[in-house]
C-alpha positions as CSV (number, residue, x, y, z in Angstrom):
1,M,82.5,125.1,96.3
2,D,85.5,122.3,95.5
3,K,88.3,122.8,97.2
4,V,90.3,120.3,94.9
5,K,91.0,121.5,92.1
6,R,93.0,119.8,88.6
7,L,96.0,120.6,88.0
8,T,97.0,118.2,84.8
9,E,95.4,114.5,84.4
10,R,97.3,113.2,87.1
11,I,97.9,116.5,89.4
12,W,95.5,117.7,92.1
13,Y,95.9,120.2,94.4
14,T,93.8,122.5,97.2
15,D,94.8,125.7,97.7
16,A,96.3,128.0,100.3
17,D,94.3,129.3,103.1
18,E,96.1,132.2,105.1
19,R,93.8,132.3,108.0
20,T,95.8,129.6,109.5
21,D,98.4,129.8,107.7
22,R,97.7,126.5,105.7
23,P,99.8,125.6,102.5
24,V,99.1,124.1,99.3
25,L,98.7,120.4,99.6
26,G,99.1,118.2,96.4
27,Y,98.1,115.1,94.9
28,V,99.9,112.8,92.3
29,S,97.7,110.5,90.7
30,G,99.5,107.1,89.6
31,D,97.8,103.3,88.5
32,M,99.2,101.3,91.1
33,A,99.5,104.2,94.0
34,S,99.2,107.7,95.0
35,L,101.0,110.3,96.6
36,M,99.9,113.3,99.0
37,V,102.7,116.4,98.7
38,D,102.8,117.7,102.2
39,A,100.4,116.9,105.0
40,G,99.3,120.1,105.8
41,N,99.2,121.9,109.4
42,S,96.6,120.1,111.2
43,R,94.2,117.1,110.9
44,Q,91.0,118.9,109.5
45,H,93.7,120.5,106.8
46,A,94.9,117.0,105.7
47,A,91.4,116.0,105.4
48,I,90.4,118.8,103.2
49,L,92.8,117.2,100.7
50,T,92.2,113.4,101.2
51,D,88.5,113.4,102.0
52,G,88.1,115.7,98.3
53,V,90.2,113.1,96.5
54,V,87.9,110.1,97.9
55,A,85.0,112.2,96.9
56,K,86.1,112.4,93.5
57,G,86.7,108.6,93.2
58,L,90.6,108.9,93.1
59,A,92.4,106.6,95.8
60,Y,93.2,107.5,99.1
61,P,96.8,107.9,98.9
62,R,99.9,105.9,99.6
63,Y,102.2,107.8,100.4
64,V,102.6,111.7,102.0
65,A,105.8,113.1,101.0
66,I,107.0,116.0,103.2
67,T,108.9,118.3,102.0
68,H,110.2,120.5,105.0
69,W,109.8,120.7,108.6
70,H,107.8,123.6,109.3
71,W,104.8,123.0,111.1
72,D,101.9,124.2,108.6
73,H,103.5,121.5,106.4
74,C,103.8,118.8,108.4
75,Y,101.6,118.7,111.7
76,G,98.7,116.9,109.4
77,L,100.5,113.9,109.6
78,S,98.6,112.6,112.5
79,G,95.5,112.2,110.6
80,I,96.4,110.8,107.2
81,G,96.3,107.1,106.9
82,A,99.4,106.8,104.7
83,V,103.1,106.0,104.7
84,S,104.8,108.9,105.2
85,V,108.3,110.0,103.7
86,A,110.5,112.7,104.1
87,S,114.6,114.0,104.1
88,L,117.0,112.4,106.9
89,E,117.0,116.0,108.0
90,T,113.1,116.8,107.8
91,N,112.7,113.6,110.0
92,L,115.1,114.6,112.3
93,K,113.6,117.7,113.2
94,L,110.3,116.2,113.2
95,I,111.4,113.6,116.1
96,E,112.9,117.3,118.1
97,M,109.1,118.6,117.6
98,S,107.7,115.6,118.7
99,E,109.2,115.5,121.9
100,W,107.7,120.1,122.5
101,E,105.6,120.9,124.9
102,W,102.7,122.9,124.0
103,T,102.1,125.2,127.5
104,D,102.3,128.9,127.0
105,R,105.4,129.0,128.8
106,A,107.1,125.8,126.3
107,M,105.4,128.5,123.2
108,S,107.3,131.6,124.6
109,R,110.2,129.8,125.0
110,R,111.2,128.6,122.0
111,I,110.5,132.3,120.4
112,E,112.8,133.0,122.8
113,T,115.6,131.2,121.9
114,G,114.6,130.9,118.1
115,E,113.4,127.5,117.7
116,D,110.4,128.8,116.7
117,I,109.4,132.5,115.2
118,L,106.2,134.3,116.3
119,F,104.4,134.2,112.6
120,C,104.3,130.0,113.5
121,D,103.4,130.7,117.2
122,E,100.4,132.7,116.1
123,N,98.8,130.9,113.2
124,I,99.2,127.3,115.2
125,R,97.5,129.3,118.2
126,K,94.7,129.7,115.7
127,E,94.6,126.5,113.9
128,Y,94.8,124.7,117.3
129,P,92.4,126.6,119.9
130,D,92.9,123.5,122.0
131,R,97.2,122.4,121.7
132,S,96.5,119.5,123.1
133,L,94.9,118.0,119.9
134,I,99.1,118.7,118.0
135,D,100.3,115.0,117.4
136,V,103.8,116.1,115.7
137,K,104.8,112.1,113.4
138,T,107.5,111.2,112.5
139,A,108.2,109.7,109.0
140,D,107.7,105.6,108.2
141,I,110.4,106.4,105.2
142,V,113.4,108.0,104.8
143,F,116.3,109.3,102.6
144,D,119.2,111.1,102.1
145,G,119.0,113.6,99.0
146,L,117.0,112.0,96.9
147,L,114.4,109.1,96.2
148,Q,112.3,108.6,93.2
149,I,108.4,106.8,94.1
150,D,107.2,104.6,90.8
151,L,103.1,105.1,91.4
152,G,102.5,103.4,88.1
153,G,102.7,105.5,85.0
154,V,103.8,108.4,86.8
155,T,107.1,109.4,88.7
156,C,107.2,111.2,91.9
157,I,111.5,112.4,92.4
158,L,111.6,113.5,95.6
159,M,114.9,116.4,95.8
160,K,117.0,118.1,98.6
161,L,117.6,121.3,96.6
162,P,120.2,124.4,97.6
163,N,117.8,127.6,99.3
164,S,117.6,129.9,101.8
165,H,114.3,129.3,103.8
166,S,114.9,125.8,104.8
167,E,118.0,124.2,104.5
168,D,116.0,120.6,104.7
169,S,113.9,121.7,101.7
170,V,113.1,119.1,98.9
171,V,110.9,119.4,95.7
172,A,108.2,116.6,94.2
173,Y,109.2,116.7,90.7
174,V,106.8,114.9,89.1
175,P,108.3,114.5,85.4
176,E,105.9,112.8,83.0
177,E,103.0,115.9,84.0
178,K,105.9,118.4,84.0
179,V,105.2,119.6,87.3
180,V,107.2,120.7,90.6
181,F,105.5,121.2,94.0
182,L,108.1,123.6,95.4
183,G,107.0,123.8,99.0
184,D,108.2,127.0,100.4
185,I,111.7,126.5,98.4
186,T,111.8,129.9,96.5
187,S,111.2,131.5,99.6
188,E,113.3,133.8,101.5
189,D,114.7,132.4,105.1
190,F,112.7,133.5,107.8
191,H,113.3,131.1,110.7
192,N,116.7,132.1,111.3
193,G,115.8,136.2,110.9
194,T,117.3,137.4,108.2
195,G,113.9,137.6,106.0
196,S,115.9,137.5,102.8
197,H,117.6,134.7,100.4
198,H,121.0,134.0,100.7
199,R,122.8,135.0,97.3
200,E,124.9,132.1,96.8
201,K,121.5,129.4,98.2
202,L,119.6,131.1,95.6
203,G,121.7,131.2,92.5
204,M,122.2,127.5,93.0
205,L,118.4,127.0,93.3
206,I,117.9,128.7,90.3
207,E,120.3,126.5,88.2
208,A,118.4,123.5,89.6
209,L,115.1,124.7,88.5
210,E,116.9,125.6,85.1
211,W,118.2,122.1,84.6
212,M,114.6,120.5,85.8
213,D,112.1,119.9,82.8
214,F,108.6,121.7,84.2
215,E,106.3,123.6,83.0
216,L,104.0,124.4,85.8
217,A,105.2,125.1,89.7
218,L,103.2,124.5,93.1
219,H,104.8,127.0,95.6
220,G,103.1,126.2,99.0
221,H,102.1,129.4,99.4
222,D,100.8,131.0,96.0
223,E,98.7,129.6,92.9
224,P,100.3,127.3,90.2
225,R,102.9,129.4,88.1
226,S,104.8,129.1,85.3
227,K,108.9,127.9,85.0
228,E,109.3,131.0,83.4
229,Y,107.4,133.1,86.1
230,V,109.1,131.6,89.1
231,L,112.7,131.9,87.1
232,D,112.0,135.4,86.7
233,Y,111.2,136.0,90.4
234,L,114.2,134.3,91.3
235,R,116.3,136.0,89.1
236,E,115.0,139.2,90.4
237,E,115.6,138.7,93.8
238,L,118.8,137.8,92.9
239,E,119.6,141.0,91.3
240,L,118.3,142.7,94.4
241,L,121.1,140.6,96.2
242,G,123.4,142.9,94.1
243,E,124.0,139.9,91.5
244,I,122.7,139.0,88.4
245,L,123.3,135.5,87.2
């Protein structure tokens, strides 16, 4: 089965895999360079995308952009021979995680302190039976707020947006293809124990996505969705919080 799927003329992606919490990975093909969206949760995960596009005759990605710091989106960086790009906030977390120890005791302590959560801990153990193979890398290029990358004939705009899931979250917007890679930006806040959206941040995210000219959206743990589908879902979530936008 082909694991790398075509979304538009210039965009490809892999499906999420819930067995070890592997998110969607993306690929944007430009005339001068290509860009990978998110690095995956391991070298093996990243290779599904990189090997897959090369097998199709596409260029190995020159850049890899990280949507946010959560392990499943960035621990594959060590296996990708591309220039890595992350926001300032994301890179600070990458620096912090690069110093983490991976003993049972250290992992349990991080759950106790709230540095990590049980769901991530359980899936890290599944993805890494040998945790000595975990190698957290920091970004080569760090930006603050917004970065536009011209790939030749197509542009990738990395934008930090308000959201409930993770303060550092950015989207990767490809205006020429009318596609946006959301990472997990439309998801609830799981790392801080609430498991829900924050009303004000959710409202601001809805406004930002309404303004953005896209037709298809790729969430890190879902199939491609239309703009209408994404906004309807978020508005319903906002209503559940007691406010109709």
